[in-house]
N, C-alpha and C positions, 0 to 999 in steps of 0.2 A: 962476452957479456954484451947485451944489447944496449945501445946508446939511443934513447928515445926521449922526447920532450915530456910526454905525459903517459903514465902507466896506470891502468886501473885493473882491479880484480873484482869479479862478481861471483858470489857463491850461489849454488843452486841454479846454475845458468844453462842447463842443457835443454830447457824448454820454457815455454810460457813467458812470464814477466822477466825472468832472468835473461833468457836468450834475447828478448827484445831490447833489454837494457844494454847487453853486450853489443848488439847490432848498432844501436843509436850512438853509443860512445865511440865505437870503432869508426863509425861514419864521420867522426870529427877528426880523423887522422891519428887517433890514439892507438897505442898497443893495449889490447884488452885481454886479460887472462880469464878465460872461461873456466870456472871451477865447478866441478860436479863430483859426486861420490861414485857414480857408475862410469867406469872408464869407457866402455863401448859407446854409451849414449853421449857422453861428454865429447869424445873424439869426433863422433859423427856430427854433433852440433857445431864444433869448432871448424871442422873441415867444410861444412856447408857454408858457413859465414866467410871462411877464407876463400872459398871458390867465388864469392861475390867481390873479391878484391879487398877484403877487410883484413886488417892486421890483428888476427885473433889466434891465440894459442890455448891449448887445453892444459889444465892443471887438475890432477886428481886430488880431491879434498872432501873428506867426510867430517862435517862440523862436530859430530858427536865423539870423535876419536882424537885423543891427544897425539897419538902416534901419526895419524894421517895428517893432522894440521902441522905438526913439526916437519914432516916430510915435504909438505906443500911449501912451507916457508923456505926450506933448503932448496927446493926446486926453483922457486921464484928468485931467490938470491943468486942462483947460478945463471939466471938469464938477464936480470936487471939489477942495478945498484940501489934502487929506491922504489917506493910505491907512492903514487900521488892520491889515489882514490881507492877506498875499500867500500864496496856495496855489499852489505850483509843481507842478502835476499833469501837465502835458504830458509824454508819454513814448512811446517806441516799443519794440517787441520785435524780436528777430532770428529768423532761421530756425533750426530745431532741428538744430544741427551739433555734432558731436563736437569738443571743444577741439583735438584734434590736426588737425582739418580747417579750423580757423578761421584765416584770414589776417589780418594787421594791418589791411588795408584794410576788412575787414568790420566792424571795430570803429568806424570813423570815423563812420558814419551814426548809430549809436546814441549814441556819445559826444557828437556835435554837439547832439543833442536832450536826452539824459538827464543830461549833465554840463555841457557848455559853455552850453547853453540856459538851465539853471537859474541859473548864475552871471551870464549876460548879463542876464536879466530882473531878478534880485535887485539887481544893481549899479545898474541903471537906475532902479529904483523906490525905492532907499534914501532919497533926499532926501524923497520923499513919506511914506515910512514914519517917518522921523525926526520928522515933524510930528504924529504920533499920540501920545496920552498912554499908549498901551498897544500898541506894535507887535508883531505876531506874524508869523512866517514858518513855513510848513509845507512841507517837501519830501516829496513822495510817493515813498517808497522801496519796498522789497520784502523779504520774509523771506529771499529768496535772497541778499541782501547780507550776512546774518549769517554771519561766519566760524565762530562757535560752532556754529550749526545745521549748516553745511556739513560740519563735522568730526565730527558726531555721526551714526554709521550708523543710529541708530534714528529719525532725523528724515527726513521726506520730502524736505526740501531737500538732503540729502546725495546723494540719487539723481538729482537734476535737474541735468544738465550744460548750462550756458549761459554760456560764457566771456565773451561780449560783454555780454549783459544783466546777469548777476549782478555782473560786475566794474564795470559802469557805475554800478550802484546802490550798490556798496560804496564807490566813489569819492564818490558823492553823500553818503553817511553821514559821511565825513571832512569834506566841505565844510560840513555841518551843524555838526559839532563846532568847526570853525574859526570860522565865523560867530558861533556862540553865545558863544565866548570873546572875540571881538573887538567884539561889539555889546552893551555893558551896557545894561540897560533893555529889551532885546528878549527875546522868547521865540522861539527858533529850534529846531525839532525835526523829526525824521524820522518819517513815518507808514508803518507796514506795513499795507496794506489786506487782507492775506491773499491769497486766490486767488479774486477775484470773477469771475463769468461776464461777460466783456466781449468786444468784437471782437478785442482783442489775443490772447486765447487761444481764439478761435473759440467762445466761450460754453461752454467746458468746465470753467470754474472751479467750485469746490465751495461758494463763498459767494455770496450775493446782492450786488448793487451797494449796497443799503442797508446791509448788514453791512460791506462793504468801506469805506464812507465813514465808519463809526463813529469810527475812530481819527483821521481827518482833522478831523472836526467837533470832537472833544474838544480837539485841539491848536489849532485855529483859534479856540476860544472860551475859552482859558485866562485866568484872572485873574492879578493881580499876584503871587500866591503859587505860581503854576504852575511846572513844571519848564522848564529850557532845556538844550539840548545833549544831548537824549535821543532814544531810538529806541523807538517804542511801537506796539503794535497795539491793537485795541479792548478787549483784556483787561488791558493794562498794559505794563510794560517788555519790550522784546525785547533779548536779549544781542547785543552787537556781534559 
C-alpha cells in the first residue's frame, strides 16, 4: 500500500481539462489517480504524464456503472489508505437543440453522467475521503448553470440555449450545496472552468485548457480556512 502525503483522483481525465488537472496536481508532488472509462486511452494518458516525472497512475472508472465504480474503489483502496481530493470532472455535452425540440429521453444520457455519475462516484469514495485530514471534493460545473447569468441579457450565457446540459449542471450545483452542508470538515465546491477549447465544444472555446483548470486547481488545493458550498471560476465566486 502506497504511503503518500496527498492523494487525488480525477475522473474523465484521459484528455482535455481532466488531464490538465492531473498534470497540475501531480506537479505539486501529489499522487494523482487518473480515472477514465477507456483503459487504452487512460493508460496512455497516465504513461505520458508519468514519463514527465509525475506520480500518476491509471484507474479504470466508468461513472455510469455501479460495478465499475465499485471496482475502482477496490483498486484505489489496494494502493492507498485514504483519498484527500476527489475531482468529479467526467461530463458530456448534448446536441445543440432548441429547448422546444428537446425530449425527456434526450436528458437521460447527460444526467446519467453529469448528475447521477457524480453522486455515484462521490458516495462510493466517501469512506476513503473520511480518512483524510483535509478532504476536498470538486464538482466541475459550468457558467451555464448560473440562473443569475442566464437571466441577464447582457451575459453570453443568456443567449446559449442548452436545456439538457445547462440543467444538468444546475442540478450538480445543488448537489454541491447539499453535500457541503451535510459533510462537516469537508470542502465541497463547484468549479466553473469557463469555456475552454476541448473536444466537447469542437475546440471552439475562448479559454485555454490551462485557464479552464485554474478554478479546479484552486478548489482542489484549499486549506482549512477555504470556502465550502460555493461556486467559483478562476477569478472568484460565480453567482448561483
